[in-house]
C-alpha positions in Angstrom: -93.0 18.9 -43.9 -93.6 15.6 -45.7 -96.5 15.7 -48.3 -98.4 13.0 -46.4 -98.6 15.3 -43.4 -100.4 18.1 -45.2 -103.2 18.9 -47.6 -103.0 22.0 -49.8 -105.4 23.8 -52.1 -105.3 27.0 -54.1 -107.8 28.9 -56.2 -108.1 32.3 -57.9 -110.8 34.2 -59.8 -110.4 37.4 -61.8 -112.6 40.4 -61.0 -115.9 41.0 -62.9 -115.9 39.4 -66.3 -112.1 39.5 -66.8 -110.5 36.2 -68.0 -107.3 36.8 -66.1 -106.4 38.7 -63.0 -103.4 40.3 -61.4 -103.1 37.8 -58.5 -100.6 34.9 -58.5 -100.1 32.0 -56.1 -98.2 28.8 -55.7 -97.8 26.1 -53.0 -95.1 23.4 -53.1 -93.4 20.9 -50.9 -89.6 21.2 -51.4 -87.7 18.5 -49.5 -88.6 18.9 -45.8 -90.3 22.2 -46.2 -93.7 23.4 -47.6 -93.8 26.9 -49.2 -97.0 28.8 -49.9 -97.2 32.2 -51.6 -100.0 34.6 -52.6 -99.2 37.9 -54.5 -101.8 40.6 -55.4 -100.5 42.7 -58.3 -101.5 46.3 -57.6 -104.1 47.1 -60.2 -103.3 50.8 -60.5 -99.7 49.9 -61.5 -98.9 49.3 -65.2 -97.0 46.0 -64.5 -98.8 44.8 -61.3 -99.7 41.4 -62.8 -96.1 40.9 -64.1 -94.8 41.8 -60.6 -97.0 39.3 -58.8 -96.0 36.4 -61.2 -92.3 37.2 -60.9 -92.3 37.4 -57.1 -94.0 34.0 -56.8 -91.7 32.4 -59.3 -88.6 34.1 -57.8 -89.3 33.1 -54.2 -90.2 29.5 -55.1 -87.2 29.0 -57.2 -84.8 30.4 -54.6 -86.3 28.2 -51.9 -85.5 25.2 -54.0 -81.8 26.2 -54.2 -81.3 28.1 -50.9 -78.1 27.4 -49.0 -78.6 24.7 -46.4 -76.7 26.8 -43.8 -79.4 29.6 -44.0 -82.2 29.7 -41.5 -85.7 30.0 -42.8 -85.9 33.5 -41.4 -82.8 34.6 -43.2 -84.0 33.0 -46.4 -87.4 34.7 -46.3 -86.0 38.1 -45.5 -83.1 37.9 -48.0 -85.2 36.7 -50.9 -87.9 39.3 -50.3 -85.4 42.1 -50.2 -83.7 40.8 -53.3 -86.8 40.6 -55.5 -88.0 44.0 -54.2 -84.7 45.5 -55.3 -84.8 43.8 -58.7 -88.4 45.0 -59.5 -87.7 48.5 -58.2 -84.6 49.0 -60.4 -86.3 47.5 -63.5 -89.3 49.8 -63.0 -87.0 52.9 -62.9 -85.3 51.8 -66.1 -88.4 50.9 -68.0 -91.0 53.4 -66.7 -88.9 55.9 -64.8 -91.2 55.3 -61.8 -92.4 52.3 -59.8 -94.9 50.3 -61.8 -93.9 46.7 -61.0 -95.8 46.6 -57.7 -97.4 43.7 -55.8 -98.4 42.7 -52.3 -97.1 39.5 -50.8 -98.1 36.9 -48.2 -96.0 33.8 -47.7 -95.5 31.0 -45.3 -92.8 28.2 -44.9 -93.5 25.1 -42.8 -90.5 23.1 -41.5 -91.1 20.4 -39.0 -93.8 21.6 -36.6 -92.8 25.3 -37.1 -94.5 27.9 -39.1 -92.5 30.9 -40.6 -94.2 33.7 -42.5 -94.0 37.2 -43.8 -96.2 39.7 -45.6 -95.7 43.0 -47.4 -98.9 45.1 -48.1 -102.4 43.9 -47.3 -102.4 40.3 -48.4 -103.0 38.2 -45.3 -102.2 35.0 -43.5 -104.8 33.5 -41.1 -104.6 30.5 -38.7 -107.7 28.5 -37.8 -107.1 26.4 -34.6 -109.8 24.9 -32.4 -112.5 26.9 -34.2 -110.6 30.2 -33.4 -109.5 32.4 -36.3 -106.3 34.5 -35.9 -104.7 36.9 -38.3 -100.9 36.2 -38.2 -99.9 38.9 -40.7 -100.0 42.6 -40.3 -101.5 45.0 -43.0 -99.2 47.7 -44.4 -102.0 50.1 -45.1 -103.0 53.6 -43.8 -105.3 53.6 -40.7 -107.1 56.9 -41.4 -110.7 56.6 -42.3 -111.3 56.7 -46.0 -107.7 55.7 -46.8 -107.8 52.1 -45.6 -106.9 50.8 -49.1 -103.8 53.0 -49.4 -100.7 50.8 -49.0 -97.8 52.0 -46.9 -95.6 49.2 -48.2 -95.5 46.9 -51.3 -93.0 44.9 -53.2 -91.3 47.1 -55.8 -92.7 50.4 -54.6 -89.5 51.7 -53.1 -85.8 50.9 -53.0 -86.1 49.2 -49.6 -88.7 47.0 -48.1 -89.4 45.9 -44.5 -91.6 42.8 -44.5 -93.6 41.9 -41.4 -92.1 38.6 -40.2 -93.7 36.1 -37.8 -93.3 32.6 -36.4 -95.5 30.1 -34.7 -95.9 26.5 -33.8 -98.3 24.3 -35.7 -100.5 21.4 -34.5 -102.5 18.7 -36.0 -105.8 19.9 -37.6 -104.5 23.5 -37.9 -105.5 25.3 -41.1 -103.5 28.2 -42.5 -105.0 30.4 -45.2 -103.2 33.0 -47.3 -105.4 35.4 -49.3 -105.5 38.6 -51.3 -107.7 41.5 -50.0 -110.3 40.6 -52.6 -111.3 37.7 -50.3 -111.5 39.2 -46.9 -113.1 42.4 -48.2 -116.2 40.2 -49.1 -116.1 37.4 -46.6 -116.2 38.4 -42.9 -114.3 36.4 -40.3 -117.3 34.1 -39.5 -117.6 33.1 -43.1 -113.8 32.6 -43.5 -113.8 30.4 -40.4 -116.8 28.5 -41.7 -115.4 27.7 -45.2 -111.6 27.3 -44.5 -112.1 23.6 -43.8 -113.6 23.1 -47.3 -110.5 24.5 -49.0 -109.5 27.4 -51.2 -111.9 26.8 -54.1 -115.0 26.8 -51.7 -113.8 30.1 -50.1 -113.2 32.0 -53.3 -116.5 30.7 -54.9 -118.4 31.6 -51.8 -117.1 35.2 -52.0 -118.0 35.3 -55.7 -121.5 34.0 -55.0 -122.1 36.8 -52.4 -121.6 39.4 -55.1 -123.6 37.6 -57.8 -120.4 36.3 -59.5 -119.2 39.9 -60.2 -116.2 40.2 -58.0 -115.0 43.8 -57.5 -111.4 42.7 -57.2 -109.2 39.7 -58.1 -109.7 37.1 -55.4 -107.2 34.4 -54.4 -106.8 31.9 -51.5 -104.4 29.2 -50.6 -105.2 26.8 -47.7 -102.7 24.5 -46.0 -104.2 21.8 -43.7 -102.0 20.0 -41.1 -103.1 16.4 -41.2 -100.6 15.2 -38.6 -97.6 16.6 -36.8 -94.1 16.0 -38.0 -93.1 12.7 -36.4 -89.4 13.5 -36.6 -89.9 16.7 -34.4 -92.0 14.7 -31.9 -89.2 12.1 -31.6 -86.7 15.0 -31.2 -88.7 16.5 -28.3 -89.1 13.3 -26.3 -87.4 13.4 -22.9 -85.2 10.3 -23.0 -82.0 9.2 -21.3 -78.8 9.0 -23.4 -76.7 6.5 -21.3 -73.0 7.4 -21.1 -72.0 3.8 -20.4 -73.6 0.5 -21.4 -72.6 -2.9 -20.1 -73.3 -6.6 -20.6 -76.3 -7.8 -18.7 -77.9 -4.3 -18.4 -81.7 -4.2 -18.8 -83.0 -1.5 -21.0 -86.8 -1.6 -21.2 -86.8 -5.4 -21.1 -83.9 -5.8 -23.6 -80.9 -7.5 -22.0 -77.6 -6.3 -23.5 -75.4 -9.2 -24.5 -72.4 -7.7 -26.3 -71.3 -4.6 -28.3 -71.2 -5.2 -32.0 -69.0 -2.3 -33.0 -66.0 -0.6 -31.3 -67.7 2.5 -30.0 -70.1 0.3 -27.9 -73.2 2.1 -29.0 -74.7 -0.8 -31.1 -75.5 -3.9 -29.0 -76.8 -7.4 -29.5 -79.7 -7.8 -27.1 -82.2 -10.4 -26.1 -85.9 -10.0 -25.2 -88.2 -13.0 -24.5 -85.7 -15.4 -26.1 -85.4 -13.4 -29.3 -82.3 -11.5 -30.4 -82.3 -8.0 -31.6 -79.8 -5.2 -32.4 -80.2 -2.0 -30.3 -78.5 1.2 -31.6 -78.1 4.0 -29.0 -77.5 7.7 -29.6 -73.9 8.8 -29.4 -72.7 10.1 -26.1 -71.9 13.4 -27.8 -75.7 13.9 -28.5 -76.1 14.8 -24.8 -74.3 18.2 -25.4 -74.4 18.6 -29.2 -77.9 19.2 -30.6 -76.7 18.7 -34.2 -75.5 15.2 -33.4 -78.8 14.5 -31.6 -80.7 15.7 -34.6 -78.7 13.4 -36.9 -79.5 10.4 -34.6 -83.2 11.3 -34.5 -83.2 11.5 -38.3 -81.4 8.1 -38.5 -84.0 6.4 -36.2 -86.9 8.0 -38.1 -85.5 6.8 -41.4 -84.9 3.3 -40.0 -88.5 3.1 -38.8 -90.2 4.5 -42.0 -88.1 2.8 -44.7 -89.6 -0.6 -44.9 -88.3 -2.7 -47.8 -86.8 -6.2 -48.2 -83.3 -4.9 -48.7 -83.3 -3.2 -45.3 -83.4 -4.9 -41.8 -86.7 -4.3 -40.1 -86.5 -1.5 -37.5 -88.9 -0.1 -34.8 -88.8 2.7 -32.2 -90.5 1.3 -29.1 -93.4 3.5 -27.9 -92.6 3.4 -24.2 -88.8 3.5 -24.3 -87.0 5.3 -21.5 -83.7 5.6 -23.4 -82.8 7.1 -26.8 -82.3 4.1 -29.1 -84.0 2.1 -31.8 -84.3 -1.6 -32.4 -83.3 -3.5 -35.5 -83.8 -7.0 -36.8 -80.7 -9.2 -36.3 -79.3 -10.2 -39.7 -77.4 -13.5 -39.2 -75.5 -13.3 -42.5 -71.9 -12.3 -43.1 -70.7 -8.8 -43.9 -69.5 -8.4 -47.5 -66.4 -6.8 -46.2 -65.3 -10.2 -44.8 -65.1 -11.4 -48.4 -63.0 -8.5 -49.6 -60.7 -8.6 -46.5 -60.2 -12.4 -47.0 -59.6 -12.1 -50.7 -62.7 -14.1 -51.5 -64.7 -13.0 -54.5 -68.4 -13.1 -55.3 -69.5 -15.2 -58.2 -70.7 -13.3 -61.3 -74.3 -14.2 -60.7 -74.1 -13.1 -57.0 -72.4 -9.8 -58.1 -75.2 -9.1 -60.5 -77.8 -9.8 -57.8 -75.9 -7.5 -55.4 -75.8 -4.7 -58.0 -79.5 -5.0 -58.8 -80.3 -5.0 -55.0 -78.3 -1.8 -54.5 -80.0 -0.2 -57.5 -83.5 -1.2 -56.3 -82.7 0.2 -52.9 -81.4 3.4 -54.4 -84.6 3.7 -56.6 -86.7 3.1 -53.5 -84.9 5.9 -51.5 -85.3 8.2 -54.5 -89.1 8.2 -53.9 -88.3 10.0 -50.6 -85.7 12.3 -52.3 -83.0 10.3 -50.4 -79.7 8.5 -51.1 -77.9 6.0 -48.9 -74.7 8.1 -49.0 -72.3 5.4 -47.9 -72.6 2.3 -50.1 -69.7 0.0 -49.5 -69.0 -3.7 -48.4 -69.0 -2.8 -44.7 -72.7 -1.8 -45.0 -73.9 -4.9 -46.9 -74.8 -8.2 -45.3 -74.8 -11.5 -47.2 -77.4 -14.1 -46.3 -76.7 -17.5 -48.0 -79.4 -20.1 -48.0 -77.6 -23.3 -48.7 -80.8 -25.4 -48.6 -82.4 -23.3 -51.4 -79.0 -22.4 -53.0 -79.8 -18.7 -52.9 -77.9 -15.6 -51.8 -79.6 -12.4 -50.7 -78.2 -9.0 -49.6 -79.3 -6.6 -46.9 -78.1 -3.0 -46.8 -77.4 -1.6 -43.3 -76.4 1.7 -41.7 -79.4 4.1 -41.7 -77.1 6.8 -40.3 -75.6 7.7 -43.7 -78.9 8.2 -45.5 -79.3 11.8 -46.6 -81.1 14.1 -49.0 -80.3 13.7 -52.7 -78.3 16.8 -54.0 -77.0 17.4 -50.5 -73.6 19.1 -50.6 -72.5 17.6 -47.3 -68.9 16.6 -48.3 -68.5 14.4 -45.1 -71.1 11.9 -46.3 -69.6 8.7 -47.7 -66.2 6.8 -47.5 -63.3 8.3 -49.5 -62.5 5.1 -51.6 -66.1 5.0 -52.8 -66.6 8.7 -53.5 -66.8 9.8 -57.1 -64.2 12.4 -58.4 -66.7 15.3 -58.4 -67.6 14.7 -54.8 -64.0 15.6 -53.9 -64.6 18.9 -55.7 -67.6 19.7 -53.4 -70.4 18.7 -55.9 -73.7 17.4 -54.5 -74.6 13.8 -54.0 -76.6 12.5 -57.0 -77.8 9.3 -58.7 -74.5 9.4 -60.7 -72.3 9.6 -57.6 -74.3 6.8 -55.9 -73.8 4.7 -59.1 -70.1 5.3 -58.8 -70.1 3.9 -55.2 -72.1 0.8 -56.4 -69.6 0.3 -59.2 -66.6 0.5 -56.8 -68.4 -2.0 -54.5 -68.9 -4.4 -57.4 -65.3 -4.0 -58.6 -64.0 -4.8 -55.0 -66.4 -7.7 -54.5 -65.4 -9.4 -57.7 -61.6 -8.6 -57.7 -60.6 -7.8 -54.1 -59.0 -4.6 -55.6 -60.0 -0.9 -55.5 -60.3 0.5 -59.0 -58.5 3.7 -58.1 -56.6 2.4 -55.0 -57.6 2.8 -51.4 -58.1 6.5 -50.6 -57.4 7.8 -47.1 -59.5 10.4 -45.4 -58.5 14.0 -46.2 -56.5 12.8 -49.2 -57.0 14.7 -52.5 -56.7 11.8 -54.9 -55.6 11.8 -58.6 -57.8 9.5 -60.6 -56.1 7.4 -63.4 -58.0 5.1 -65.7 -59.0 1.8 -64.0 -58.0 -1.6 -65.3 -60.7 -3.9 -66.5 -62.1 -6.0 -63.6 -61.5 -9.1 -65.8 -57.8 -8.4 -65.7 -58.0 -9.6 -62.0 -60.8 -12.1 -62.4 -61.1 -14.0 -65.7 -64.6 -15.2 -64.8 -66.0 -11.7 -65.4 -67.6 -11.5 -68.9 -66.9 -8.6 -71.3 -70.4 -7.1 -70.9 -70.1 -6.9 -67.0 -66.6 -5.4 -67.5 -68.3 -2.6 -69.5 -71.1 -2.1 -67.0 -68.7 -1.7 -64.1 -66.3 0.5 -66.0 -69.2 2.8 -67.1 -70.4 2.9 -63.5 -67.0 4.1 -62.2 -66.1 6.4 -65.1 -64.0 9.3 -63.9 -65.9 11.7 -66.2 -69.5 11.8 -64.9 -70.7 12.5 -68.4 -69.6 9.0 -69.4 -71.2 7.4 -66.4 -74.8 6.2 -66.0 -76.9 9.2 -65.1 -79.8 7.2 -63.6 -80.2 4.0 -61.7 -82.6 2.7 -64.2 -80.0 2.8 -67.0 -77.6 0.6 -65.2 -80.3 -1.8 -64.0 -81.5 -2.2 -67.6 -78.1 -3.3 -68.8 -77.6 -5.7 -65.9 -81.0 -7.2 -66.8 -80.3 -7.4 -70.5 -76.5 -8.3 -71.0 -76.8 -8.7 -74.7 -77.8 -5.1 -75.1 -74.7 -3.8 -73.3 -72.5 -1.6 -75.5 -68.8 -2.1 -75.0 -67.2 0.6 -72.9 -63.7 1.9 -73.5 -61.6 4.5 -71.7 -61.1 7.7 -73.6 -57.5 6.9 -74.3 -58.1 3.4 -75.5 -56.4 2.4 -78.7 -58.2 1.5 -81.9 -57.3 -2.2 -81.4 -58.9 -2.1 -77.9 -62.0 -0.3 -79.1 -62.6 -2.3 -82.3 -60.2 -5.1 -83.1 -62.1 -6.1 -86.3 -61.8 -2.5 -87.6 -58.1 -2.3 -86.6 -57.2 -5.5 -88.5 -59.3 -4.6 -91.4 -57.5 -1.3 -91.8 -54.2 -2.9 -91.2 -54.9 -5.5 -93.9 -56.1 -2.8 -96.3 -53.0 -0.7 -95.7 -50.7 -3.7 -96.1 -52.5 -4.7 -99.3 -52.0 -1.3 -100.8 -48.3 -1.2 -99.8 -47.8 -4.6 -101.4 -49.4 -3.4 -104.6 -47.2 -0.3 -104.7 -44.1 -2.4 -104.1 -45.1 -4.8 -106.8 -45.6 -2.0 -109.3 -42.2 -0.5 -108.4 -40.5 -3.9 -108.9 -42.2 -4.3 -112.3 -40.7 -1.0 -113.3 
């Protein structure tokens, strides 16, 4: 869930006068999910504190790198079983018995869905509409006098069976995770009363009730839902996906004029004398939920990404069909230049590059990349009156999460070599696409030739752009060649590096291919060496003649 949709807090106090305790916790937003974890290291175990820390770190680390194809449920259960096995085996080797033991309570929020699990007696509560519900289930003996004896804990035995649960979440919900040190002191009425004030207030209230002499380590994490996930709300709307669209059709007051692309899902439309672009969900989205999800994500991104390099976009509140509306950009697609063998001027090319880099840096704030930078997705708006050229980046459908391993994202001729090997999308691979776009816009040529879909290309060193366009200065040659370097270690790693060199041409260091000769890399040094060698040879010849 996006950070702006939630508010989190966490706090822990050690028992009595101890400076540190055996509890551990963490709460983080990782991409589209929020993960919260509380572990209570078993005090009677020699390595309870170590176990609690390691479980928190292990689970959080693995959620950062979990396979995208895994469901949240599979991820939770697999990671818990894995760390349990690791701690159990290490305990047997180091202590010959189970000593790395901890309880666990954890939740994962994705969209408007809550996933959770617990092992032991650390708990998860939900406060909704002033009603407090315990979502977790204690693994403890039920017999009187044995209530604190655990029947399950992480690391206590070779296998573990976590209690798993799911629920929906709503605006103003508050989810609390806590160790038994909290609920053994605060009753449900006090928990319900102080959850709205956050984790620190809860733990300090518990401490105050026992004169700041807690009998056990006490920890709480509170996650407050400030607003529901808009993407999920959009997904759940009951809207028509029209199978056929035609000229003159009225969709919520928008009169369709003509299709703008071949599949007839993007239309020029008029409403109250103003022209707009309407993009409709693909027909396949009627049956295929994955395609529907992709379109919802596209519409959501179009609406929320507001910046001068994108066309303005809105999702009408009272729409009856599944579409979104974009501002009509009346410029010319950059691809028209490249197809007609027209070239951008050097100044315009630099402006284009800096626009693409600014866009990319903007998307990075959302952990996103455009994913399909190319001339087809760039509009040129030339203002002849003011003699200025501006660029707009279109196609919200390709925007995806940075470090995504979705190999279908992008267009082959603009993909970096490592992308063909299944590596994730990164700043470096986006810079490669920007470099290829610049090369094409300035020369009309692809640096590595036009690559067909499903082709496994062999990359050979590209020629200097200036070999096709003599107007290109040496410094811009170097910038472009570095951006499209075959070896990503020679390429710009971050957008800011390339932008800096475009802004300060005099600071650009010459770029040469690995196999470039000495005369290409440093003509002055080459001729100096040649002169020195020639001079020495002449002296030797002169001495021989004198003899």
